C-alpha positions as CSV (number, residue, x, y, z in Angstrom):
1,M,-146.1,-116.5,126.0
2,P,-144.0,-115.6,123.5
3,K,-146.3,-112.3,121.4
4,E,-147.0,-114.0,118.1
5,T,-145.7,-111.7,114.9
6,Y,-147.1,-111.7,111.6
7,R,-146.2,-110.8,107.9
8,L,-148.5,-109.8,105.4
9,A,-148.2,-110.9,102.2
10,D,-147.0,-108.7,99.3
11,S,-150.9,-108.9,97.6
12,T,-152.5,-107.6,100.9
13,T,-154.5,-104.8,100.5
14,V,-155.8,-102.2,103.3
15,E,-159.7,-101.2,102.8
16,P,-161.2,-98.8,104.8
17,L,-164.9,-98.8,105.7
18,I,-168.0,-96.7,106.1
19,N,-170.6,-98.2,108.2
20,Q,-168.9,-101.5,107.8
21,W,-169.1,-101.3,104.0
22,G,-166.0,-100.7,101.5
23,V,-165.4,-97.3,100.8
24,W,-166.0,-96.8,97.0
25,S,-165.9,-93.5,95.6
26,D,-169.7,-92.7,96.0
27,L,-169.6,-93.2,99.7
28,I,-167.3,-90.4,100.4
29,A,-169.0,-86.9,99.1
30,P,-171.7,-86.0,101.3
31,A,-174.6,-86.0,98.6
32,P,-174.2,-89.4,97.3
33,Y,-173.3,-91.0,100.4
34,G,-176.6,-89.8,102.0
35,M,-178.3,-91.1,98.7
36,H,-176.3,-94.4,99.2
37,L,-177.1,-94.8,102.9
38,E,-181.0,-94.3,102.6
39,H,-181.6,-95.9,99.5
40,Y,-179.4,-99.1,99.6
41,Q,-177.8,-99.5,103.0
42,I,-180.3,-99.0,105.4
43,K,-182.8,-101.0,103.1
44,T,-180.4,-104.0,102.4
45,V,-179.6,-104.3,106.0
46,T,-183.6,-103.8,106.8
47,S,-184.1,-106.7,104.2
48,Y,-181.3,-109.0,105.9
49,L,-182.5,-108.7,109.7
50,E,-186.5,-109.5,108.1
51,N,-184.5,-112.8,106.8
52,P,-181.3,-113.6,107.3
53,E,-181.7,-117.2,105.7
54,I,-182.8,-115.9,102.2
55,H,-179.9,-113.5,102.0
56,L,-177.5,-116.2,103.2
57,K,-178.7,-118.3,100.3
58,A,-179.0,-115.8,97.6
59,C,-175.0,-115.0,98.5
60,R,-174.2,-118.2,97.4
61,N,-176.4,-118.6,94.6
62,P,-173.8,-117.9,91.5
63,K,-176.5,-115.6,89.2
64,L,-177.1,-113.5,92.3
65,I,-173.7,-112.1,92.7
66,G,-173.4,-108.8,93.1
67,G,-177.0,-108.3,94.1
68,P,-178.6,-106.5,97.1
69,F,-177.8,-109.1,100.1
70,V,-175.6,-109.5,103.3
71,D,-173.2,-112.7,103.8
72,I,-173.4,-112.4,107.5
73,P,-174.5,-115.4,109.7
74,A,-177.7,-115.8,111.7
75,E,-176.3,-116.0,114.9
76,R,-174.7,-112.3,114.4
77,A,-177.9,-110.6,113.9
78,D,-177.6,-108.6,116.8
79,E,-174.3,-106.9,115.8
80,V,-176.3,-106.4,112.1
81,R,-179.1,-104.7,114.3
82,A,-176.7,-102.8,116.0
83,L,-175.2,-101.3,112.9
84,L,-178.8,-100.7,111.4
85,D,-179.4,-98.7,114.5
86,S,-176.2,-96.5,113.9
87,M,-176.7,-95.6,110.2
88,R,-180.3,-94.8,111.0
89,G,-179.1,-92.4,113.4
90,Q,-177.3,-90.3,110.8
91,R,-180.1,-87.7,110.6
92,A,-178.3,-85.1,108.8
93,N,-177.1,-87.2,106.1
94,R,-180.9,-88.9,105.5
95,E,-182.4,-85.3,105.7
96,L,-179.9,-84.1,102.6
97,A,-180.8,-87.5,100.8
98,K,-184.8,-87.1,101.2
99,A,-184.1,-83.1,100.5
100,I,-182.3,-84.2,97.1
101,T,-185.0,-86.8,96.2
102,D,-187.8,-84.6,96.9
103,V,-186.3,-81.7,94.7
104,Y,-185.8,-84.3,91.9
105,E,-189.5,-85.4,92.5
106,F,-191.2,-82.1,92.0
107,L,-188.9,-81.2,89.0
108,A,-189.6,-84.3,87.5
109,R,-193.6,-83.3,87.7
110,E,-193.3,-79.8,86.9
111,A,-190.1,-78.8,84.8
112,K,-191.2,-79.2,81.3
113,G,-188.9,-76.7,79.8
114,Q,-189.8,-73.5,81.2
115,S,-187.4,-71.2,83.1
116,L,-186.0,-73.0,86.3
117,E,-185.8,-69.8,88.3
118,P,-188.8,-69.4,90.1
119,F,-188.0,-73.4,91.1
120,Y,-184.7,-72.0,93.8
121,A,-187.6,-70.7,96.0
122,R,-188.8,-74.0,96.4
123,L,-185.4,-75.8,97.7
124,P,-185.3,-76.8,101.0
125,E,-182.8,-74.8,103.5
126,S,-180.3,-77.8,103.4
127,L,-179.4,-77.1,99.3
128,R,-180.0,-73.2,98.9
129,G,-176.9,-71.9,97.7
130,Y,-175.5,-75.3,96.9
131,T,-177.4,-76.4,94.1
132,E,-177.7,-74.9,90.3
133,L,-181.1,-76.1,88.2
134,V,-180.6,-77.3,84.9
135,Y,-181.9,-79.1,81.7
136,D,-179.7,-81.9,80.6
137,Y,-179.1,-82.5,76.6
138,Y,-182.5,-84.4,76.4
139,N,-184.3,-81.1,78.4
140,H,-184.2,-83.2,81.8
141,P,-184.3,-80.9,84.5
142,I,-181.5,-82.0,87.0
143,L,-179.9,-80.2,90.2
144,R,-176.4,-79.9,90.2
145,L,-174.5,-79.8,93.5
146,M,-172.0,-78.1,95.0
147,E,-169.1,-78.7,97.0
148,G,-170.5,-76.9,100.8
149,P,-168.7,-74.8,103.1
150,L,-164.9,-76.0,104.7
151,A,-166.2,-76.8,108.3
152,L,-167.2,-80.0,109.2
153,L,-169.3,-79.6,111.4
154,P,-172.6,-76.9,111.4
155,C,-171.6,-75.5,114.6
156,V,-168.0,-74.5,113.1
157,S,-169.3,-72.7,110.2
158,E,-168.7,-69.3,109.9
159,T,-171.7,-68.8,106.6
160,Q,-173.7,-71.8,107.8
161,Y,-174.1,-72.0,111.8
162,R,-176.1,-74.1,113.1
163,R,-176.3,-75.9,116.4
164,C,-175.7,-79.6,116.5
165,A,-178.8,-81.7,117.6
166,D,-177.6,-83.6,120.2
167,C,-175.0,-80.5,121.6
168,A,-175.2,-80.2,125.3
169,D,-172.9,-77.3,125.8
170,A,-171.4,-75.7,123.0
171,R,-168.6,-73.8,124.7
172,T,-166.9,-76.8,126.1
173,C,-167.2,-79.2,123.5
174,E,-164.1,-80.6,122.9
175,L,-165.3,-81.8,119.5
176,K,-165.9,-78.8,118.2
177,S,-162.7,-77.3,119.6
178,L,-160.7,-80.2,117.5
179,F,-163.2,-79.4,114.4
180,R,-162.5,-75.5,114.6
181,V,-158.6,-76.5,114.2
182,L,-159.4,-78.8,111.2
183,H,-160.9,-76.3,109.7
184,D,-158.8,-73.3,110.2
185,S,-156.0,-75.5,109.6
186,T,-157.7,-76.3,106.0
187,V,-158.2,-72.5,105.4
188,R,-153.9,-71.6,106.2
189,I,-153.0,-74.5,103.7
190,L,-155.7,-73.2,101.0
191,D,-155.0,-69.7,101.1
192,G,-151.0,-70.4,101.1
193,W,-151.1,-73.0,98.1
194,T,-149.7,-71.8,94.9
195,L,-149.1,-72.9,91.4
196,A,-145.6,-73.4,92.6
197,D,-147.0,-75.9,95.1
198,A,-149.3,-77.5,92.6
199,R,-146.6,-78.3,90.4
200,G,-144.4,-79.5,93.5
201,S,-141.5,-77.0,93.2
202,G,-142.9,-74.9,96.8
203,S,-143.7,-75.4,100.5
204,L,-146.7,-76.0,102.5
205,P,-148.1,-73.5,105.1
206,A,-146.4,-74.3,108.4
207,T,-149.6,-75.7,110.4
208,H,-149.4,-79.1,112.3
209,L,-151.8,-80.4,109.3
210,G,-149.7,-79.4,106.4
211,A,-146.3,-78.9,107.3
212,L,-143.4,-80.7,105.6
213,P,-142.0,-83.8,107.1
214,G,-139.4,-83.4,110.0
215,K,-140.7,-79.6,110.0
216,R,-144.3,-80.3,111.3
217,A,-145.5,-77.3,113.3
218,N,-145.7,-77.8,117.0
219,R,-149.4,-78.6,118.1
220,R,-150.2,-76.0,120.4
221,S,-148.5,-73.2,118.4
222,S,-151.0,-74.0,115.8
223,V,-154.1,-74.5,117.7
224,K,-153.1,-71.0,119.6
225,E,-152.8,-69.0,116.0
226,S,-155.4,-70.8,114.5
227,S,-158.3,-70.0,117.0
228,P,-160.5,-66.9,116.4
229,K,-159.3,-63.9,118.8
230,K,-161.3,-63.4,122.0
231,R,-163.6,-60.3,121.7
232,R,-162.3,-58.0,124.6
C-alpha cells in the first residue's frame, strides 16, 4: 500500500507535554512543578479514578469549564491509573513540594515579625543553600527559592552529590554518563559565554551541544574532553 502523507495546516501548533499535561511555564522549574504535581495533578487524577462519570459530566457543563476535571472516557481508566502510578513515583519532586509546604506552614505559625535567621537551621536538607527567608511588603514571611546546581541528576553534582535511590551500579550507569556530558558541556558553554555572545556578535564554545550550525563538534571528542580525568 502506498504510504500516506499529510500536510499540517498553517495554524497547527505543537504542544509539548509533561505527565501528559500541556506544558505551562509553572510546569518547568523544579519547585513550582513539584507543587503542581503534588497539589493539583495527583489530586485531580485520583479524583477522576474514583468517579470518572462525574468528571465527564463536569467537562460538558459550560459553567465548570477550566475546573479540575479530566475529560477522558471511562474505558481508558487503566491508562489514567498507569499515569497516576508514574506521577506518584516521582519521589524527589514530591519530597521537594512537601518540604516547601512544611516550611511555609511553620513560618506562618511562628514568624511574627522577629528575625528569620534562626529558622534557617530548621530548613529541610533539600532546601538548604537554595532558600532565602524574608518578609514581604505586608510583613508576611515567605521563602525565595534559588536555582540549584547545574547537574540534572544528584549523582552528577559536584557540590550536592547524592546517590540515586534506584541506582544499581553508579560506575556502569549509562544515564549518569550522559548527564555528566550534559553537565560538563553546560559548564563549558557558560564559562565561555561573553557579553559579545549575548549581543550576537560572538561565537558559541565548540561543544557538540553548543557548536554553531555546520560546525558542530565531534561527539566523541566532546565526551572525552568533558569527562573528568582519571586519578592515577
